[in-house]
MILUMDO-911463 format. One line per field, with one value per residue (C-alpha): x, y, z; residue number from 1; residue in three letters. Coordinates in Angstrom, 1 decimal. Example, Ala and Ser with C-alpha at 12.3 -4.5 7.8 and 13.67 -1.06 7.14 Angstrom:
X = c(12.3	13.7) .
Y = c(-4.5	-1.1) .
Z = c(7.8	7.1) .
nr = c(1	2) .
rest = c(ALA	SER) .
//
This chain:
X = c(128.5	128.2	129.2	132.2	133.5	136.0	135.8	138.8	141.5	141.0	137.2	137.6	139.8	137.5	134.5	136.2	137.3	133.7	132.5	135.2	134.3	130.6	131.3	133.5	130.5	128.3	130.9	130.6	126.8	127.0	129.5	126.8	124.3	127.0	127.5	123.8	123.5	126.3	124.6	121.6	123.7	121.9	123.6	124.4	126.4	130.1	130.8	129.0	131.6	134.6	136.3	137.2	140.6	141.8	142.3	144.9	146.3	146.8	148.5	150.9	151.6	152.3	154.7	156.5	156.7	158.2	160.8	161.8	161.8	163.2	164.8	166.7	163.5	162.1	165.4	165.5	161.9	162.9	166.1	164.5	161.8	164.3	166.4	163.6	162.3	165.8	166.4	163.1	163.9	167.3	166.1	163.4	166.0	168.5	165.9	165.0	168.7	169.0	166.4	164.0	160.3	159.6	159.2	161.9	161.5	158.4	158.7	155.4	152.6	149.6	146.9	143.5	143.2	146.0	144.8	145.4	148.6	150.0	150.5	153.2	154.6	154.3	157.2	155.0	152.1	154.4	156.5	153.3	152.1	155.3	155.8	152.3	152.8	156.1	154.3	151.5	153.9	155.9	152.8	151.4	154.7	154.9	151.4	151.9	155.0	153.3	153.7	152.3	148.8	146.2	144.5	141.2	143.1	145.4	142.5	141.0	144.3	145.1	141.6	141.4	145.0	144.1	141.1	143.4	145.9	143.2	141.7	144.9	145.4	146.4	143.5	141.1	142.2	141.4	144.9	146.6	144.1	145.0	141.6	139.8	142.2	142.1	138.3	138.1	140.3	138.4	135.0	136.1	135.2	131.8	132.8	133.6	130.3	128.4	130.5	129.8	126.1	126.3	128.1	125.5	122.6	124.0	124.6	121.1	119.5	121.3	120.5	124.0	125.9	127.7	126.7	127.6	124.8	125.8	123.1	120.7	117.6	115.3	116.4	114.6	111.2	110.3	107.5	108.0	111.6	112.7	110.9	108.6	108.0	104.2	102.7	100.4	100.5	98.4	98.9	100.0	100.6	102.6	105.9	105.7	103.9	103.8	104.1	103.1	104.4	102.4	103.5	105.0	104.8	101.6	102.8	104.8	106.5	104.1	106.2	106.2	109.3	109.4	112.2	113.1	115.3	117.3	115.4	118.6	117.9	114.9	114.0	114.2	117.9	116.6	114.4	116.3	115.4	114.2	117.7	119.2	116.1	116.5	112.8	111.8	114.3	112.9	109.4	110.5	111.9	108.5	108.3	105.5	107.4	106.5	108.8	108.5	108.8	109.6	108.2	110.6	110.2	109.9	110.2	106.9	108.7	111.3	110.3	110.1	112.4	113.9	111.1	108.6	110.4	110.3	106.6	105.0	107.4	108.8	106.2	103.3	104.6	105.2	101.7	100.1	102.1	100.8	97.2	97.3	98.8	97.1	100.5	101.7	105.4	107.3	110.9	112.5	115.4	117.0	119.5	122.2	120.6	117.4	119.3	120.6	117.1	115.7	118.3	116.9	113.4	114.2	116.0	112.9	110.5	112.6	112.5	108.7	108.3	107.1	108.0	106.4	109.7	111.0	114.4	116.3	118.7	121.0	122.4	125.6	124.6	126.6	125.4	128.8	130.1	133.3	135.1	132.8	135.4	136.1	132.8	134.0	135.9	132.5	131.3	133.3	131.7	132.8	130.5	127.8	127.5	127.1	124.4	122.5	122.5	121.5	118.7	117.3	117.0	115.7	113.7	115.5	119.0	118.9	119.6	122.1	124.5	124.2	124.8	127.8	129.3	128.9	130.4	133.5	134.1	134.8	135.7	137.6	134.8	131.8	133.1	136.2	135.8	132.1	132.9	135.7	133.4	130.6	132.3	135.5	134.5	130.9	129.5	125.9	125.5	125.2	121.9	123.0	120.3	122.5	123.8	120.3	119.2	122.3	121.1	117.5	118.1	115.9	115.9	116.2	114.0	116.0	115.4	116.0	119.2	120.7	119.6	121.3	124.5	124.8	123.3	124.4	127.4	129.2	128.2	127.9	124.8	123.5	126.7	127.1	123.5	122.7	120.5	116.9	113.9	110.6	112.5	114.2	117.8	118.4	121.6	122.9	122.7	118.9	118.8	118.1	116.4	118.3	120.2	122.0	124.3	125.7	128.6	130.6	134.4	135.1	132.1	133.1	129.9	129.4	132.8	132.6	134.8	132.4	129.4	131.1	131.9	128.3	127.0	129.3	127.9	124.3	122.7	121.5	122.9	122.1	124.3	125.3	127.8	128.4	131.1	130.4	133.0	132.6	131.0	127.9	125.7	127.3	128.0	124.3	122.8	124.7	122.3	123.3	122.8	125.8	128.2	130.3	131.2	131.8	131.4	133.0	131.5	132.8	131.2	133.1	131.3	130.9	133.5	137.0	138.7	137.2	140.5	140.8	137.3	138.2	141.5	139.8	136.7	135.8	135.5	132.5	132.2	129.0	126.3	125.3	121.6	121.0	122.8	120.7	117.5	118.3	118.9	115.6	113.6	114.7	113.0	109.9	107.8	105.9	104.5	101.0	98.8	100.3	98.9	97.5	97.6	94.1	92.7	95.2	95.8	98.0	100.1	103.8	106.1	103.6	103.4	106.0	108.9	108.1	106.9	109.0	108.7	108.3	111.4) .
Y = c(88.6	88.5	91.3	89.2	88.8	91.4	92.9	92.5	94.9	96.9	97.3	100.1	102.0	101.4	102.5	105.7	106.4	106.0	108.3	110.9	110.8	111.1	114.1	115.7	115.3	117.1	119.9	120.3	120.6	123.0	125.1	125.6	126.7	129.0	130.7	131.2	132.6	135.1	136.4	137.4	140.0	143.2	146.4	148.6	151.8	150.9	153.0	150.4	147.8	149.6	152.9	155.4	155.1	158.2	156.2	154.1	157.1	158.9	155.9	155.7	159.4	159.2	156.3	158.1	161.2	159.1	157.8	161.3	162.9	160.0	157.4	155.8	154.7	153.2	151.4	150.2	148.8	147.0	145.6	144.4	142.6	141.1	139.9	138.2	136.7	135.4	134.0	132.3	130.7	129.6	128.0	126.1	124.8	123.8	121.6	119.9	119.5	117.4	115.1	116.0	116.5	119.2	122.9	125.3	127.2	129.5	132.6	134.2	134.7	132.4	133.3	131.5	131.3	128.8	126.2	123.1	121.4	121.2	125.0	124.3	120.9	120.6	122.4	123.6	125.0	126.4	128.2	129.7	130.8	132.4	134.2	135.5	136.9	138.5	140.1	141.3	142.8	144.6	146.1	147.2	148.9	150.6	152.0	152.9	155.1	157.3	160.5	162.8	161.3	163.2	161.2	160.6	159.4	157.3	155.5	154.6	153.5	151.4	149.9	148.9	147.7	145.4	144.2	143.3	141.6	139.6	138.6	137.1	134.9	131.4	130.0	131.6	129.5	125.8	124.9	126.3	125.4	122.0	121.7	121.9	119.6	117.0	117.0	116.8	113.7	112.1	112.6	111.7	115.2	115.3	118.3	120.3	119.4	120.5	123.6	124.5	123.9	126.3	128.9	128.6	128.8	132.0	133.7	132.7	134.0	137.4	137.9	137.2	138.8	136.9	137.2	134.2	132.6	132.7	130.6	127.8	129.7	126.8	126.4	129.5	131.0	134.4	134.0	130.3	129.8	133.5	136.5	134.5	136.9	137.2	140.5	142.2	144.8	147.6	150.2	150.2	152.8	152.8	153.3	150.9	148.5	149.2	146.1	146.0	143.0	141.0	141.6	138.8	140.6	141.5	145.1	147.3	150.7	153.5	155.1	152.9	152.2	152.5	151.1	152.2	149.6	150.5	150.1	149.0	145.6	143.9	144.4	140.8	141.0	141.9	138.8	136.0	133.4	133.5	132.9	136.0	138.1	141.7	142.2	139.4	140.4	144.0	142.7	140.4	143.4	144.9	147.4	148.0	147.6	148.8	148.1	149.5	147.1	149.1	148.5	147.0	149.5	148.9	151.4	153.1	154.5	156.3	159.8	158.9	161.2	161.4	163.7	161.0	158.6	161.2	162.2	158.9	156.7	158.4	161.0	158.8	155.8	158.1	159.4	155.9	154.7	157.6	157.0	153.3	153.7	157.0	158.4	161.9	160.8	157.8	156.7	156.1	154.0	154.1	151.6	152.6	154.8	154.7	156.3	159.0	159.7	159.6	162.3	164.4	163.8	164.8	168.0	168.9	168.2	170.3	173.2	172.7	172.7	169.1	167.2	163.9	162.0	161.7	160.0	158.6	155.7	155.4	152.0	152.2	155.5	158.1	161.7	163.3	162.1	164.2	160.9	158.1	155.4	152.5	152.8	156.2	154.6	154.1	157.7	159.5	161.0	158.1	155.7	158.2	159.6	156.0	155.3	158.5	157.5	153.9	154.8	157.4	154.5	151.8	153.9	152.1	151.4	147.6	145.5	143.6	146.5	147.3	143.7	143.4	146.7	145.8	142.3	143.9	145.7	142.2	140.4	137.4	136.6	137.4	136.7	134.6	132.1	131.3	131.2	128.7	126.5	126.7	126.8	124.8	122.4	122.0	122.5	123.5	126.9	126.6	126.9	130.0	132.5	135.6	134.9	134.2	137.6	139.2	137.9	139.0	142.6	145.5	148.1	151.9	154.5	156.4	159.9	159.0	157.1	160.1	162.5	160.4	159.9	163.5	165.5	163.5	161.4	163.7	167.1	166.2	168.4	167.3	168.1	171.4	172.4	172.6	169.5	170.4	168.7	169.9	172.9	174.1	173.3	171.2	170.5	168.1	170.9	170.8	167.4	168.4	165.4	162.7	160.3	157.0	155.9	152.4	152.0	148.9	148.7	146.9	148.3	148.6	150.4	153.0	153.3	154.1	157.2	158.8	157.8	159.4	162.6	163.0	162.4	165.0	167.7	167.0	169.6	167.3	167.8	164.2	161.9	158.3	156.6	152.9	151.1	147.4	144.9	143.4	144.8	146.3	143.3	141.1	144.1	145.0	141.5	140.5	138.8	138.6	134.8	134.4	136.2	136.8	140.5	143.1	146.9	150.2	153.1	156.4	158.8	161.7	163.9	162.8	165.3	165.6	162.9	159.4	157.8	159.9	158.8	155.1	155.4	156.5	154.2	151.2	147.8	145.6	141.9	140.8	142.5	146.1	145.2	145.3	148.6	150.1	148.7	150.4	153.7	153.2	152.3	155.5	157.4	155.2	156.1	153.9	150.4	150.0	147.2	145.4	146.5	143.9	144.6	145.3	145.9	143.6	144.0	140.9	138.8	139.7	139.8	141.3	141.3	143.9	141.9	138.9	140.8	140.6	143.8	143.6	145.2) .
Z = c(144.5	148.3	150.6	151.7	148.1	146.9	143.4	141.1	141.9	138.7	139.2	141.6	139.3	136.3	138.3	139.5	135.9	134.7	137.4	136.5	132.8	133.7	135.9	133.1	130.8	133.4	133.6	129.8	130.0	132.9	131.0	128.4	131.1	132.5	129.1	128.7	132.2	131.6	128.5	130.6	132.5	132.6	131.5	134.5	134.8	134.7	137.7	139.9	139.1	140.4	141.1	138.4	136.7	138.4	141.6	139.9	138.1	141.4	142.8	139.8	139.9	143.6	143.1	140.3	142.5	145.2	142.8	141.8	145.2	147.3	145.0	147.8	149.6	146.4	145.7	149.3	148.9	145.7	147.0	150.1	148.1	145.7	148.5	150.3	147.1	146.1	149.7	149.6	146.2	147.3	150.5	148.6	146.1	148.8	150.5	147.2	146.3	149.4	148.1	150.8	149.8	152.4	152.6	153.8	157.1	157.0	159.1	158.1	160.6	160.5	158.0	158.4	154.6	154.6	157.0	155.0	156.3	152.8	152.8	155.5	154.5	150.7	148.8	146.0	148.0	150.7	148.0	146.5	149.9	151.0	147.7	147.7	151.2	150.1	147.2	149.4	151.9	149.1	147.6	150.9	151.9	148.5	148.9	152.5	151.8	149.1	151.0	148.2	148.5	150.5	153.3	151.3	148.2	150.4	152.0	148.7	147.2	150.2	150.2	146.5	146.6	149.4	147.4	144.5	146.7	148.4	145.1	143.9	146.9	145.7	147.7	145.2	142.3	141.7	140.5	143.6	146.3	147.9	149.6	146.3	144.5	147.3	147.3	143.5	143.6	146.5	144.8	141.3	140.2	141.8	144.0	140.8	139.3	142.4	142.6	139.0	139.8	142.6	140.5	137.7	140.1	141.7	138.3	137.1	140.3	139.9	136.2	134.9	137.8	140.5	144.2	146.2	148.2	151.9	153.5	152.7	151.3	152.2	155.8	157.1	156.7	158.2	160.6	161.1	162.4	162.2	163.6	165.8	168.7	169.1	168.1	165.6	162.9	164.3	161.5	157.9	155.2	152.0	153.8	156.8	159.0	162.7	164.9	168.5	170.5	173.0	176.6	178.6	182.0	183.9	184.2	181.8	182.0	181.2	178.4	175.3	173.2	169.4	167.4	163.9	162.1	159.0	155.7	154.0	155.7	157.3	160.9	162.0	162.6	166.1	166.2	164.5	167.1	170.8	172.2	170.7	170.0	171.1	170.5	172.8	175.5	175.5	175.9	178.7	180.6	180.9	178.0	175.6	172.4	168.9	165.9	162.3	159.4	156.3	152.8	150.3	147.5	143.8	140.9	141.9	144.9	142.7	143.9	147.6	149.6	153.0	154.0	153.1	155.4	158.2	157.6	156.8	158.7	161.8	162.7	161.7	163.7	166.7	166.5	166.2	169.2	171.2	170.0	170.7	174.2	175.1	176.2	175.4	175.1	173.8	173.8	170.4	169.1	165.6	164.2	161.6	158.8	160.8	163.7	161.4	160.2	163.8	164.6	161.7	162.9	166.5	165.4	163.3	166.2	168.6	166.2	165.9	169.7	169.7	172.9	172.1	172.3	175.9	175.1	172.1	171.7	168.7	167.6	165.5	164.0	162.0	162.1	161.5	158.1	158.1	158.5	157.3	158.0	155.7	153.9	152.7	149.8	148.1	148.7	146.1	143.0	140.8	142.7	143.6	140.1	138.8	141.5	140.5	136.9	137.6	140.0	137.6	135.1	137.5	140.0	142.9	144.2	143.9	146.9	144.7	144.5	148.2	149.2	147.0	148.3	151.9	151.2	149.7	153.0	154.4	151.1	152.6	155.0	152.8	149.2	148.8	151.7	150.9	147.1	147.7	149.8	147.3	143.9	144.5	147.2	146.0	149.5	150.1	151.8	155.6	157.5	159.3	160.3	160.4	156.9	155.7	156.9	155.3	151.9	152.4	151.5	150.4	147.7	148.3	146.5	143.9	145.3	148.9	148.1	146.3	148.9	151.6	149.7	148.5	151.4	154.4	153.4	150.9	152.1	155.8	155.9	159.3	161.2	159.3	160.0	156.4	155.7	155.2	156.6	155.1	153.7	156.9	157.9	161.0	163.0	165.6	168.2	167.7	169.5	173.1	174.7	176.7	174.5	174.7	171.9	171.4	169.0	168.1	168.4	165.0	163.1	159.4	158.4	161.1	162.8	166.5	166.4	163.8	166.0	169.0	167.1	166.1	169.6	171.2	168.9	169.9	172.0	174.8	178.3	179.1	177.0	177.6	175.2	175.3	173.2	172.6	171.5	168.0	164.9	163.3	164.0	166.6	168.8	168.9	168.8	171.9	174.4	178.1	178.0	175.6	177.9	174.8	174.1	176.7	176.6	177.7	179.6	180.9	183.4	181.8	179.4	175.8	174.6	173.2	171.1	171.0	171.8	175.0	176.0	175.5	177.3	180.5	180.0	182.2	180.6	181.7	180.9	179.2	177.2	177.3	177.1	180.9	181.3	178.5	180.1	183.3	181.5	179.7	182.8	184.5	181.6	181.1	184.1	186.6	186.0	184.5	183.4	180.4	177.0	174.6	170.9	169.4	166.0	164.4	160.6	160.5	162.9	163.4	161.6	159.1	155.3	154.2	155.5	153.2	150.2	147.0	144.9	141.2	139.5) .
nr = c(1	2	3	4	5	6	7	8	9	10	11	12	13	14	15	16	17	18	19	20	21	22	23	24	25	26	27	28	29	30	31	32	33	34	35	36	37	38	39	40	41	42	43	44	45	46	47	48	49	50	51	52	53	54	55	56	57	58	59	60	61	62	63	64	65	66	67	68	69	70	71	72	73	74	75	76	77	78	79	80	81	82	83	84	85	86	87	88	89	90	91	92	93	94	95	96	97	98	99	100	101	102	103	104	105	106	107	108	109	110	111	112	113	114	115	116	117	118	119	120	121	122	123	124	125	126	127	128	129	130	131	132	133	134	135	136	137	138	139	140	141	142	143	144	145	146	147	148	149	150	151	152	153	154	155	156	157	158	159	160	161	162	163	164	165	166	167	168	169	170	171	172	173	174	175	176	177	178	179	180	181	182	183	184	185	186	187	188	189	190	191	192	193	194	195	196	197	198	199	200	201	202	203	204	205	206	207	208	209	210	211	212	213	214	215	216	217	218	219	220	221	222	223	224	225	226	227	228	229	230	231	232	233	234	235	236	237	238	239	240	241	242	243	244	245	246	247	248	249	250	251	252	253	254	255	256	257	258	259	260	261	262	263	264	265	266	267	268	269	270	271	272	273	274	275	276	277	278	279	280	281	282	283	284	285	286	287	288	289	290	291	292	293	294	295	296	297	298	299	300	301	302	303	304	305	306	307	308	309	310	311	312	313	314	315	316	317	318	319	320	321	322	323	324	325	326	327	328	329	330	331	332	333	334	335	336	337	338	339	340	341	342	343	344	345	346	347	348	349	350	351	352	353	354	355	356	357	358	359	360	361	362	363	364	365	366	367	368	369	370	371	372	373	374	375	376	377	378	379	380	381	382	383	384	385	386	387	388	389	390	391	392	393	394	395	396	397	398	399	400	401	402	403	404	405	406	407	408	409	410	411	412	413	414	415	416	417	418	419	420	421	422	423	424	425	426	427	428	429	430	431	432	433	434	435	436	437	438	439	440	441	442	443	444	445	446	447	448	449	450	451	452	453	454	455	456	457	458	459	460	461	462	463	464	465	466	467	468	469	470	471	472	473	474	475	476	477	478	479	480	481	482	483	484	485	486	487	488	489	490	491	492	493	494	495	496	497	498	499	500	501	502	503	504	505	506	507	508	509	510	511	512	513	514	515	516	517	518	519	520	521	522	523	524	525	526	527	528	529	530	531	532	533	534	535	536	537	538	539	540	541	542	543	544	545	546	547	548	549	550	551	552	553	554	555	556	557	558	559	560	561	562	563	564	565	566	567	568	569	570	571	572	573	574	575	576	577	578	579	580	581	582	583	584	585	586	587	588	589	590	591	592	593	594	595	596	597	598	599) .
rest = c(MET	THR	THR	GLU	GLU	LYS	PRO	PRO	ALA	ASN	ASP	ASP	GLY	GLU	ALA	ARG	LEU	ALA	ARG	LEU	ASN	ALA	ASN	LEU	ALA	LYS	VAL	GLU	GLU	LEU	SER	LYS	ARG	LEU	THR	THR	ALA	LEU	THR	GLN	ARG	ARG	HIS	VAL	ASP	PRO	ALA	LEU	HIS	GLY	PRO	ALA	PRO	ASP	VAL	TYR	MET	LYS	ALA	ALA	ALA	ALA	TYR	PHE	ALA	GLU	MET	VAL	SER	ASN	PRO	ALA	LYS	VAL	VAL	GLU	HIS	GLN	VAL	ASN	TYR	TRP	GLY	LYS	THR	LEU	LYS	HIS	TYR	VAL	GLU	ALA	GLN	GLN	VAL	LEU	ALA	LYS	GLY	GLU	PHE	LYS	ALA	PRO	PRO	ASP	PRO	ASN	PRO	ARG	ASP	ARG	ARG	PHE	GLN	ASN	PRO	LEU	TRP	GLU	THR	HIS	PRO	PHE	PHE	ASN	TYR	LEU	LYS	GLN	GLN	TYR	GLN	LEU	ASN	ALA	GLU	ALA	ILE	SER	ASN	ALA	VAL	GLY	ASP	MET	GLU	SER	LEU	ASP	PRO	ALA	ASP	ARG	GLN	ARG	VAL	GLU	TYR	PHE	THR	ARG	GLN	ILE	VAL	ASP	MET	PHE	SER	PRO	THR	ASN	PHE	LEU	GLY	THR	ASN	PRO	ASP	ALA	LEU	GLU	LYS	ALA	VAL	GLU	THR	ASP	GLY	GLU	SER	LEU	VAL	GLN	GLY	LEU	GLU	ASN	LEU	VAL	ARG	ASP	ILE	GLU	THR	ASN	GLN	GLY	ASP	LEU	LEU	VAL	THR	LEU	ALA	ASP	ARG	GLU	ALA	PHE	HIS	VAL	GLY	GLN	ASN	LEU	ALA	THR	THR	PRO	GLY	ALA	VAL	VAL	TYR	ARG	ASN	ARG	MET	MET	GLU	LEU	ILE	GLN	TYR	GLU	PRO	THR	THR	GLU	LYS	VAL	HIS	LYS	THR	PRO	LEU	LEU	ILE	PHE	PRO	PRO	TRP	ILE	ASN	LYS	PHE	TYR	ILE	MET	ASP	LEU	LYS	PRO	ALA	ASN	SER	LEU	ILE	LYS	TRP	ILE	VAL	ASP	GLN	GLY	PHE	THR	LEU	PHE	VAL	VAL	SER	TRP	VAL	ASN	PRO	ASP	ALA	SER	TYR	ALA	GLY	THR	THR	MET	ASP	ASP	TYR	ILE	ARG	ASP	GLY	TYR	ILE	ARG	ALA	MET	ALA	GLU	VAL	ARG	ARG	ILE	THR	GLY	GLU	LYS	GLN	ILE	ASN	ALA	THR	GLY	TYR	CYS	ILE	ALA	GLY	THR	THR	LEU	GLY	LEU	THR	LEU	ALA	HIS	LEU	GLN	LYS	ALA	GLY	ASP	GLU	SER	VAL	LYS	SER	ALA	THR	PHE	PHE	THR	THR	LEU	THR	ASP	PHE	SER	ASP	PRO	GLY	GLU	VAL	GLY	VAL	PHE	LEU	ASN	ASP	ASP	PHE	VAL	ASP	GLY	ILE	GLU	ARG	GLN	THR	ALA	GLN	ASP	GLY	ILE	LEU	SER	LYS	PHE	PHE	MET	SER	ARG	THR	PHE	SER	PHE	LEU	ARG	SER	ASN	ASP	LEU	ILE	TYR	THR	PRO	ALA	ILE	LYS	SER	TYR	MET	LEU	GLY	GLU	ALA	PRO	PRO	ALA	PHE	ASP	LEU	LEU	TYR	TRP	ASN	GLY	ASP	GLY	THR	ASN	LEU	PRO	ALA	SER	MET	ALA	VAL	GLU	TYR	LEU	ARG	GLY	LEU	CYS	GLN	LYS	ASP	GLY	PHE	ALA	LYS	GLY	GLU	TYR	GLN	VAL	PHE	GLY	SER	PRO	VAL	SER	LEU	ASP	ASP	ILE	LYS	LEU	PRO	ILE	CYS	ALA	ILE	ALA	CYS	GLU	THR	ASP	HIS	ILE	ALA	HIS	TRP	ARG	GLY	SER	PHE	ASN	GLY	VAL	LYS	GLN	MET	GLY	SER	LYS	ASP	LYS	THR	PHE	ILE	LEU	SER	GLU	SER	GLY	HIS	ILE	ALA	GLY	ILE	ILE	ASN	PRO	PRO	SER	LYS	ASP	LYS	TYR	GLY	HIS	TYR	THR	ASN	ASP	ALA	PRO	VAL	ALA	GLY	GLU	PRO	GLU	ALA	TRP	LEU	LYS	SER	ALA	THR	PHE	HIS	LYS	GLY	SER	TRP	TRP	PRO	ARG	TRP	ALA	GLU	TRP	LEU	LYS	ALA	ARG	SER	GLY	PRO	MET	VAL	LYS	ALA	ARG	ILE	PRO	VAL	ASP	SER	LEU	ALA	THR	ALA	PRO	GLY	THR	TYR	VAL	THR	ALA	THR	PRO	GLU	LEU) .
//
């Protein structure tokens, strides 16, 4: 048959039916693989799968107490909900009774989960959407008006209620997702086959548990198209590799800069690609830059403590930078948990009379955990007790549990939306460097993880002056050197108000606080060339309430990086001949960042 000849009219239908049947057969085979994969699920402490039942019991008791003490309010809620639901039903029926295949008026605000036009125009999908939004509103109002709950319990009840409401969005189910249904029809079921392939792959990869793959794992390779800023590993021990980066200027500031990234993630978030690499940008400003790359621990690190990180990580790295450069003092920077631990280290050095650190910078760092923010819902005993039991068994806190926990802080963005694309639409994960890094997590040593959660997060030991470093208590007031702190306005991990409250308690008389727009990552990795997020500064002392500081602050367009560079230059001495890394143990980004520990 030539290309100009048309097949019989029924050929296309027959071919599509054949493809559909073939795809249904594939689904059956994949279902068997799925069943096998689910049987491989490892046994973990039940506490790691959700909050203790007392969260829901407290919510139920509070609602019952509200019914007894203020029945009028409860009745008003119910009548309001019933009225809106009935009105919605009647409006939908009235439109259909006219013989019009369209949705009734939709007064609800736009929700990016419901972008398909059918959510607005199709009577069935619009009815589902509007009723879901009415249900969500009713539940939110009921929880919000539980006056007998104390603030901590209220935060947890509101958070986990929101998680349940988000989980039951009609977009999360195949039969009520028009995008998924349309694509299944268009592809004769191929999208469902590919989606099931993706689901089975993710469950097999995670030993029977489900963690959606966010980025194409084959699109990036650390050291090839990520973390490519030239440098050398100039020191290595069991805790870290120390990387010195090659200069790009003829002269550099005399005082070197040492950055401690968080060991919850890998350091190359600061060196994804040249266009947004903080590491490259710092080198280009004329600084001798050293960065620590932490080991990804296995069970042999079970007994490793916070003191080990301070001794063999912080103090050792500081000493090696001084030895290599010949300088008596350095400038230091800590990011997230590494900033918290930098604070502990600085407080210890101050008490020991050690002045080897000239200034310190804190990126998105909490040191006062009296209000840990949104992440605090995971810091109660029900979760922490489970973590302690599980790490005692495994020797580590697995990256799987940390990744899942942080994803639930932004569940619609990091769980449901990518799951819909992958499992319902059958799409391949995108080639997105940031999401690739997000999925390239690290483990935590058992002892260190529990020390951090108990001593710093739960007991707020640093702010209270009770947390011990090498057997002696340290406090925020022990931090006396000049400090610069950068927090991020919408940070869901280290909220900026908590960061501010920690900084204001530090003993330094030279404090600079900068508030960047955006969140935990985008607010920090914000190169000037993008001209994307601005920042706030205030010449007033870092004191009082955070909101008052922000109210009188000045907003500046663009990245905070140049402002920080000026602050750093003023504390980095005169220009000297650029320092070239010598005695290389490996080229940057080193070996620890790509090593996969045996578990």
